N, C-alpha and C positions, 0 to 999 in steps of 0.2 A: 906636758899637756893633763896625761892622766890626775897628776895632783890637782891642777885646776879642775876638772871634772868631778872629781871626788869632793872637792871642797862647794862645787857649785851644785852638786846633790843633795848636799846638806843644809843647804840653806833652807829658812823657813818658806820663801815664796814657792821655790821648785818642790818643795815638799807638800805646800798647801795646794799647789796645780797639779800636781801626781796623784794626789788623795781626794781630790775633788770629786764628789759624786755628778756633778753638772758641768763643771767647766772644762775637765779634759774631755769628755764626748763633744761637748760643742765647739772645741777648739779644731778638735780631729775632722769634725763634719763640715766646718768652715772650711778648713786645709782643704778636703777634697773638693768641696763645692767650687773654689775659687780657682782648684787645679780646671775644672771642668771648664771654667770661665779662658783661663789662660788658652789652653787647649784649642779650645772651640775656635776664638779668634785668629789662630792662627790657621786652623784648617780653613776657616773661610778665605782668608787670605792665598794660601795653598792652593784651594779649589780655584780661585778665579786665576792666579797665574798660569793653572794647568788649561785654563780654559774648557773647565768641567761645570761651573757654576758663576753667575752673577757675570754674564758674557756683555749685557749690556752696561755693565759700571766699568769706566777706566779703570787700569791696576791703579793709578796713582791716587786717584779719588778714593778706590776700597783702602789702601793703606793708610790715606789721610786719616779716615774715618774709623779704622779698626785700632792702630796702632797705641791710641791713648788707652782704651781697653786692655790690650795686650800688657801694656806698662802697669797699668792699674792693678792686673792680675798679677802680674810677677811682685810687684811692691807687697801686696797683701799675703804673696806664696812665702816670700821671704819673711814677713812677720809673724806669720803662724808658724811657720817651719821652724824658727828661731825657737819661739814660745814652746813647741813641744819639743823641741833637742832641751830646753832649759828646764824642763818638767823631768825629763828622764835622761840628762846625759851620760850616765854609766852604761844604759842599755844600749845607745846609739853607740857610745864610743867602743863598743865590744861587737857592734853588728856588723858581718861582712856586707850584708845586703846594703846598709845605712853608707858604707863605704864607697860601694860600688855606684849608689844613687849620686853620690857628691862629684864621681868622677864622670858619670855622665851629664851630670849638671853644666860641671866645666866645660866638656864637650861640645853641649848645646849653646853656651855661651859664646863659644871660639866661632860655632857656625853660624849664629845672629852676626856675629861682628865681622866675618869674612861677607855674609851677604849685604849686611846693610851699606860697609865701606867699601867693597871691590865690585860686588855683581850688581847692585842697585844703582850705579852712578848712572848709567843711561835709562832710568826707569820711565822718561819721557816716552822714549819709543816703544815702551812695551803696550803704551794705550792704543795704539793703532794697531797691536797685534792681538 
């Protein structure tokens, strides 16, 4: 993998992105703002499920309205994250924090899959709760 990332690090696009005065900061800012969209939509649904907010909205309706924004946020996060990685692959390859972040993302994905395919099966009954 290291050799591939070394090669990636020396491609003209990677160098241009990394050394860009405007593109790198805009990409990083976009990544952070999209992260806020992603986490914000999850928090909204969680608050509804806990009964702390949006009590007048059925849980299934809340999920139906918010889930497309959450998915959009995730897709945009992946795209901007890959672009950030592409710009500095060797920096992130050697970063312990980046590796921990990837492990946490995988754990979150497992949590999402368990929630949507096991816990959420009886979502219709949540609307009355």
